VMD Tcl script that builds the backbone (N, CA, C; Angstrom):
set m [mol new atoms 312]
animate dup $m
set s [atomselect $m all]
$s set {name element resname resid chain x y z} {
  {N N MET 1 A 130.209 111.502 84.368}
  {CA C MET 1 A 129.002 112.192 83.947}
  {C C MET 1 A 127.804 111.580 84.660}
  {N N ASP 2 A 126.962 112.385 85.246}
  {CA C ASP 2 A 125.777 111.924 85.956}
  {C C ASP 2 A 124.707 111.517 84.945}
  {N N GLN 3 A 124.227 110.284 85.111}
  {CA C GLN 3 A 123.200 109.784 84.190}
  {C C GLN 3 A 121.799 110.041 84.725}
  {N N GLY 4 A 121.696 110.784 85.794}
  {CA C GLY 4 A 120.382 111.140 86.308}
  {C C GLY 4 A 119.567 109.957 86.793}
  {N N GLY 5 A 120.216 108.943 87.335}
  {CA C GLY 5 A 119.492 107.796 87.865}
  {C C GLY 5 A 118.975 106.855 86.792}
  {N N ALA 6 A 119.552 106.896 85.620}
  {CA C ALA 6 A 119.124 106.010 84.543}
  {C C ALA 6 A 119.348 104.551 84.943}
  {N N ALA 7 A 118.473 103.689 84.489}
  {CA C ALA 7 A 118.587 102.260 84.780}
  {C C ALA 7 A 119.870 101.714 84.154}
  {N N PRO 8 A 120.499 100.745 84.807}
  {CA C PRO 8 A 121.715 100.174 84.228}
  {C C PRO 8 A 121.401 99.455 82.921}
  {N N VAL 9 A 122.413 99.377 82.055}
  {CA C VAL 9 A 122.236 98.687 80.783}
  {C C VAL 9 A 122.017 97.199 81.031}
  {N N PHE 10 A 122.679 96.646 82.062}
  {CA C PHE 10 A 122.498 95.236 82.409}
  {C C PHE 10 A 122.901 95.019 83.852}
  {N N SER 11 A 122.100 94.251 84.563}
  {CA C SER 11 A 122.490 93.767 85.882}
  {C C SER 11 A 121.787 92.450 86.130}
  {N N VAL 12 A 122.415 91.627 86.971}
  {CA C VAL 12 A 121.832 90.339 87.322}
  {C C VAL 12 A 122.168 90.045 88.773}
  {N N THR 13 A 121.167 89.579 89.517}
  {CA C THR 13 A 121.365 89.196 90.905}
  {C C THR 13 A 120.737 87.826 91.128}
  {N N ALA 14 A 121.233 87.137 92.137}
  {CA C ALA 14 A 120.703 85.809 92.461}
  {C C ALA 14 A 120.416 85.736 93.951}
  {N N GLN 15 A 119.286 85.129 94.295}
  {CA C GLN 15 A 118.908 84.912 95.682}
  {C C GLN 15 A 118.529 83.444 95.845}
  {N N VAL 16 A 119.075 82.818 96.873}
  {CA C VAL 16 A 118.787 81.423 97.167}
  {C C VAL 16 A 117.854 81.362 98.366}
  {N N ASP 17 A 116.824 80.528 98.249}
  {CA C ASP 17 A 115.910 80.266 99.355}
  {C C ASP 17 A 115.673 78.765 99.384}
  {N N GLY 18 A 116.469 78.049 100.166}
  {CA C GLY 18 A 116.391 76.596 100.195}
  {C C GLY 18 A 116.841 76.022 98.864}
  {N N ASP 19 A 115.968 75.245 98.224}
  {CA C ASP 19 A 116.270 74.649 96.922}
  {C C ASP 19 A 115.849 75.540 95.759}
  {N N GLN 20 A 115.325 76.723 96.085}
  {CA C GLN 20 A 114.823 77.655 95.063}
  {C C GLN 20 A 115.848 78.755 94.815}
  {N N LEU 21 A 116.161 78.994 93.547}
  {CA C LEU 21 A 117.043 80.087 93.148}
  {C C LEU 21 A 116.235 81.056 92.300}
  {N N ARG 22 A 116.335 82.334 92.656}
  {CA C ARG 22 A 115.668 83.378 91.876}
  {C C ARG 22 A 116.752 84.273 91.292}
  {N N VAL 23 A 116.776 84.359 89.965}
  {CA C VAL 23 A 117.732 85.208 89.257}
  {C C VAL 23 A 116.945 86.356 88.650}
  {N N GLN 24 A 117.301 87.578 89.047}
  {CA C GLN 24 A 116.608 88.757 88.552}
  {C C GLN 24 A 117.531 89.510 87.599}
  {N N VAL 25 A 117.012 89.772 86.407}
  {CA C VAL 25 A 117.796 90.408 85.355}
  {C C VAL 25 A 117.146 91.741 84.993}
  {N N THR 26 A 117.991 92.743 84.811}
  {CA C THR 26 A 117.533 94.082 84.451}
  {C C THR 26 A 118.292 94.563 83.227}
  {N N GLY 27 A 117.597 95.231 82.329}
  {CA C GLY 27 A 118.248 95.873 81.188}
  {C C GLY 27 A 118.292 95.010 79.950}
  {N N GLU 28 A 119.428 95.058 79.256}
  {CA C GLU 28 A 119.577 94.421 77.954}
  {C C GLU 28 A 120.308 93.085 78.079}
  {N N VAL 29 A 119.675 92.023 77.566}
  {CA C VAL 29 A 120.324 90.712 77.524}
  {C C VAL 29 A 120.630 90.431 76.060}
  {N N ASP 30 A 121.929 90.431 75.753}
  {CA C ASP 30 A 122.369 90.269 74.374}
  {C C ASP 30 A 123.629 89.416 74.339}
  {N N MET 31 A 124.307 89.424 73.217}
  {CA C MET 31 A 125.504 88.600 73.046}
  {C C MET 31 A 126.551 88.890 74.125}
  {N N ALA 32 A 126.630 90.119 74.582}
  {CA C ALA 32 A 127.637 90.500 75.574}
  {C C ALA 32 A 127.252 90.112 77.001}
  {N N THR 33 A 125.952 89.906 77.275}
  {CA C THR 33 A 125.508 89.688 78.653}
  {C C THR 33 A 124.792 88.361 78.896}
  {N N ALA 34 A 124.382 87.686 77.842}
  {CA C ALA 34 A 123.588 86.459 77.998}
  {C C ALA 34 A 124.336 85.383 78.789}
  {N N ASP 35 A 125.640 85.250 78.548}
  {CA C ASP 35 A 126.391 84.223 79.267}
  {C C ASP 35 A 126.507 84.559 80.756}
  {N N THR 36 A 126.590 85.824 81.088}
  {CA C THR 36 A 126.615 86.225 82.500}
  {C C THR 36 A 125.310 85.828 83.175}
  {N N MET 37 A 124.184 86.044 82.501}
  {CA C MET 37 A 122.891 85.612 83.043}
  {C C MET 37 A 122.889 84.099 83.241}
  {N N PHE 38 A 123.349 83.362 82.237}
  {CA C PHE 38 A 123.378 81.905 82.284}
  {C C PHE 38 A 124.262 81.416 83.437}
  {N N GLN 39 A 125.469 81.948 83.530}
  {CA C GLN 39 A 126.413 81.517 84.567}
  {C C GLN 39 A 125.908 81.869 85.970}
  {N N THR 40 A 125.249 83.005 86.116}
  {CA C THR 40 A 124.683 83.380 87.413}
  {C C THR 40 A 123.632 82.375 87.843}
  {N N ALA 41 A 122.843 81.898 86.906}
  {CA C ALA 41 A 121.800 80.911 87.212}
  {C C ALA 41 A 122.388 79.566 87.625}
  {N N LEU 42 A 123.623 79.288 87.228}
  {CA C LEU 42 A 124.258 78.012 87.567}
  {C C LEU 42 A 125.190 78.112 88.768}
  {N N ARG 43 A 125.437 79.302 89.250}
  {CA C ARG 43 A 126.420 79.525 90.309}
  {C C ARG 43 A 126.047 78.832 91.625}
  {N N GLU 44 A 124.774 78.841 91.965}
  {CA C GLU 44 A 124.311 78.245 93.216}
  {C C GLU 44 A 123.546 76.957 92.919}
  {N N PRO 45 A 123.757 75.908 93.721}
  {CA C PRO 45 A 122.983 74.679 93.501}
  {C C PRO 45 A 121.503 74.925 93.835}
  {N N ALA 46 A 120.640 74.482 92.965}
  {CA C ALA 46 A 119.200 74.670 93.173}
  {C C ALA 46 A 118.433 73.599 92.421}
  {N N LYS 47 A 117.266 73.263 92.961}
  {CA C LYS 47 A 116.382 72.319 92.278}
  {C C LYS 47 A 115.339 73.047 91.440}
  {N N GLN 48 A 115.006 74.267 91.845}
  {CA C GLN 48 A 114.021 75.086 91.136}
  {C C GLN 48 A 114.664 76.419 90.796}
  {N N LEU 49 A 114.439 76.902 89.571}
  {CA C LEU 49 A 114.981 78.179 89.130}
  {C C LEU 49 A 113.859 79.071 88.619}
  {N N THR 50 A 113.793 80.274 89.159}
  {CA C THR 50 A 112.916 81.305 88.625}
  {C C THR 50 A 113.806 82.360 87.994}
  {N N LEU 51 A 113.596 82.588 86.716}
  {CA C LEU 51 A 114.345 83.592 85.965}
  {C C LEU 51 A 113.409 84.779 85.758}
  {N N ASP 52 A 113.654 85.838 86.519}
  {CA C ASP 52 A 112.794 87.016 86.492}
  {C C ASP 52 A 113.337 88.001 85.462}
  {N N LEU 53 A 112.653 88.062 84.333}
  {CA C LEU 53 A 113.065 88.930 83.222}
  {C C LEU 53 A 112.108 90.108 83.053}
  {N N ARG 54 A 111.318 90.397 84.071}
  {CA C ARG 54 A 110.302 91.441 83.948}
  {C C ARG 54 A 110.881 92.836 83.769}
  {N N ALA 55 A 112.160 93.029 84.094}
  {CA C ALA 55 A 112.795 94.340 83.916}
  {C C ALA 55 A 113.751 94.353 82.718}
  {N N VAL 56 A 113.643 93.345 81.858}
  {CA C VAL 56 A 114.498 93.268 80.672}
  {C C VAL 56 A 113.887 94.113 79.555}
  {N N THR 57 A 114.728 94.948 78.949}
  {CA C THR 57 A 114.264 95.867 77.906}
  {C C THR 57 A 114.673 95.442 76.505}
  {N N PHE 58 A 115.648 94.534 76.406}
  {CA C PHE 58 A 116.116 94.046 75.106}
  {C C PHE 58 A 116.526 92.595 75.276}
  {N N PHE 59 A 116.187 91.744 74.299}
  {CA C PHE 59 A 116.396 90.303 74.409}
  {C C PHE 59 A 116.666 89.779 73.010}
  {N N ASP 60 A 117.893 89.263 72.775}
  {CA C ASP 60 A 118.237 88.829 71.423}
  {C C ASP 60 A 118.410 87.313 71.342}
  {N N SER 61 A 118.941 86.838 70.223}
  {CA C SER 61 A 119.068 85.392 70.008}
  {C C SER 61 A 120.026 84.739 71.001}
  {N N ALA 62 A 121.051 85.448 71.437}
  {CA C ALA 62 A 121.955 84.892 72.458}
  {C C ALA 62 A 121.212 84.695 73.770}
  {N N ALA 63 A 120.321 85.614 74.090}
  {CA C ALA 63 A 119.499 85.496 75.300}
  {C C ALA 63 A 118.539 84.313 75.184}
  {N N ILE 64 A 117.931 84.152 74.014}
  {CA C ILE 64 A 117.044 83.004 73.784}
  {C C ILE 64 A 117.824 81.711 73.997}
  {N N HIS 65 A 119.005 81.627 73.426}
  {CA C HIS 65 A 119.836 80.432 73.549}
  {C C HIS 65 A 120.154 80.142 75.019}
  {N N ALA 66 A 120.479 81.171 75.785}
  {CA C ALA 66 A 120.775 80.979 77.209}
  {C C ALA 66 A 119.562 80.433 77.960}
  {N N VAL 67 A 118.378 80.954 77.662}
  {CA C VAL 67 A 117.165 80.480 78.337}
  {C C VAL 67 A 116.857 79.032 77.946}
  {N N VAL 68 A 117.024 78.698 76.679}
  {CA C VAL 68 A 116.785 77.314 76.234}
  {C C VAL 68 A 117.765 76.373 76.932}
  {N N ARG 69 A 119.021 76.790 77.070}
  {CA C ARG 69 A 120.005 75.967 77.788}
  {C C ARG 69 A 119.622 75.794 79.256}
  {N N LEU 70 A 119.096 76.843 79.880}
  {CA C LEU 70 A 118.640 76.730 81.268}
  {C C LEU 70 A 117.443 75.789 81.369}
  {N N ALA 71 A 116.556 75.834 80.389}
  {CA C ALA 71 A 115.412 74.921 80.377}
  {C C ALA 71 A 115.883 73.471 80.292}
  {N N GLN 72 A 116.957 73.230 79.563}
  {CA C GLN 72 A 117.511 71.875 79.470}
  {C C GLN 72 A 118.168 71.461 80.786}
  {N N ARG 73 A 118.803 72.385 81.468}
  {CA C ARG 73 A 119.475 72.090 82.742}
  {C C ARG 73 A 118.493 71.931 83.896}
  {N N PHE 74 A 117.343 72.577 83.794}
  {CA C PHE 74 A 116.313 72.543 84.835}
  {C C PHE 74 A 114.998 72.026 84.255}
  {N N PRO 75 A 114.979 70.761 83.790}
  {CA C PRO 75 A 113.735 70.245 83.199}
  {C C PRO 75 A 112.611 70.218 84.242}
  {N N ASN 76 A 111.479 70.762 83.871}
  {CA C ASN 76 A 110.302 70.838 84.748}
  {C C ASN 76 A 110.587 71.590 86.044}
  {N N ALA 77 A 111.621 72.418 86.072}
  {CA C ALA 77 A 111.978 73.147 87.294}
  {C C ALA 77 A 112.353 74.598 87.007}
  {N N LEU 78 A 112.039 75.082 85.808}
  {CA C LEU 78 A 112.342 76.459 85.423}
  {C C LEU 78 A 111.048 77.224 85.224}
  {N N THR 79 A 111.019 78.446 85.774}
  {CA C THR 79 A 109.931 79.380 85.510}
  {C C THR 79 A 110.550 80.678 85.019}
  {N N VAL 80 A 110.095 81.146 83.871}
  {CA C VAL 80 A 110.568 82.412 83.315}
  {C C VAL 80 A 109.437 83.427 83.418}
  {N N LEU 81 A 109.729 84.541 84.087}
  {CA C LEU 81 A 108.771 85.639 84.212}
  {C C LEU 81 A 109.194 86.701 83.195}
  {N N PRO 82 A 108.481 86.826 82.071}
  {CA C PRO 82 A 108.944 87.703 80.989}
  {C C PRO 82 A 108.444 89.136 81.094}
  {N N SER 83 A 109.237 90.063 80.564}
  {CA C SER 83 A 108.754 91.419 80.317}
  {C C SER 83 A 107.953 91.353 79.014}
  {N N PRO 84 A 107.215 92.399 78.681}
  {CA C PRO 84 A 106.509 92.396 77.385}
  {C C PRO 84 A 107.468 92.202 76.199}
  {N N GLN 85 A 108.668 92.794 76.273}
  {CA C GLN 85 A 109.636 92.652 75.188}
  {C C GLN 85 A 110.118 91.207 75.081}
  {N N VAL 86 A 110.403 90.589 76.217}
  {CA C VAL 86 A 110.849 89.192 76.213}
  {C C VAL 86 A 109.739 88.299 75.689}
  {N N ARG 87 A 108.520 88.513 76.140}
  {CA C ARG 87 A 107.366 87.713 75.675}
  {C C ARG 87 A 107.257 87.809 74.158}
  {N N ARG 88 A 107.374 89.003 73.619}
  {CA C ARG 88 A 107.249 89.197 72.166}
  {C C ARG 88 A 108.337 88.437 71.419}
  {N N VAL 89 A 109.580 88.541 71.880}
  {CA C VAL 89 A 110.683 87.845 71.216}
  {C C VAL 89 A 110.472 86.328 71.287}
  {N N LEU 90 A 110.061 85.821 72.437}
  {CA C LEU 90 A 109.836 84.373 72.564}
  {C C LEU 90 A 108.655 83.922 71.707}
  {N N ASP 91 A 107.607 84.737 71.626}
  {CA C ASP 91 A 106.474 84.408 70.750}
  {C C ASP 91 A 106.924 84.346 69.291}
  {N N ILE 92 A 107.664 85.346 68.857}
  {CA C ILE 92 A 108.132 85.401 67.470}
  {C C ILE 92 A 109.052 84.215 67.159}
  {N N SER 93 A 109.854 83.817 68.132}
  {CA C SER 93 A 110.805 82.723 67.912}
  {C C SER 93 A 110.165 81.340 68.020}
  {N N GLY 94 A 108.875 81.292 68.338}
  {CA C GLY 94 A 108.180 80.013 68.428}
  {C C GLY 94 A 108.252 79.366 69.800}
  {N N LEU 95 A 108.721 80.091 70.796}
  {CA C LEU 95 A 108.857 79.536 72.144}
  {C C LEU 95 A 107.800 80.055 73.117}
  {N N GLY 96 A 106.817 80.756 72.607}
  {CA C GLY 96 A 105.803 81.369 73.457}
  {C C GLY 96 A 104.890 80.402 74.169}
  {N N ASP 97 A 104.913 79.125 73.787}
  {CA C ASP 97 A 104.018 78.154 74.423}
  {C C ASP 97 A 104.752 77.157 75.321}
  {N N GLN 98 A 105.988 77.472 75.680}
  {CA C GLN 98 A 106.766 76.566 76.515}
  {C C GLN 98 A 106.191 76.512 77.936}
  {N N ASP 99 A 106.268 75.340 78.562}
  {CA C ASP 99 A 105.763 75.173 79.921}
  {C C ASP 99 A 106.479 76.070 80.922}
  {N N TRP 100 A 107.742 76.388 80.661}
  {CA C TRP 100 A 108.517 77.178 81.598}
  {C C TRP 100 A 108.199 78.676 81.539}
  {N N LEU 101 A 107.456 79.105 80.527}
  {CA C LEU 101 A 107.142 80.527 80.363}
  {C C LEU 101 A 105.852 80.858 81.106}
  {N N ALA 102 A 105.968 81.742 82.102}
  {CA C ALA 102 A 104.784 82.142 82.883}
  {C C ALA 102 A 103.843 82.962 82.017}
  {N N PRO 103 A 102.538 82.861 82.286}
  {CA C PRO 103 A 101.580 83.656 81.512}
  {C C PRO 103 A 101.790 85.149 81.757}
  {N N ALA 104 A 101.378 85.934 80.786}
  {CA C ALA 104 A 101.550 87.391 80.879}
  {C C ALA 104 A 100.676 87.976 81.979}
}
mol reanalyze $m
mol bondsrecalc $m
mol representation Tube
mol addrep $m
């Protein structure tokens, strides 16, 4: 069935540029997909990680847990670029003031 070019429910890609890894996530990050996002971020060796969540439409507690684990693995080397939905969930969960969270 043709979905008319609808955005995928979830996708994740990784790009390495020297010591910098950029992981771009699209769609819904939930219990079924959060570990895939986490594992993709660890697949390539990197000193700096940018987690681009600007195209994320849904973000649950499993996704929060994955991001917190990445923050522990990349101390002072993680930048999270949030979508409005991700920003709201992180604000509600008390993580809206973390150093790794880029301003809106």
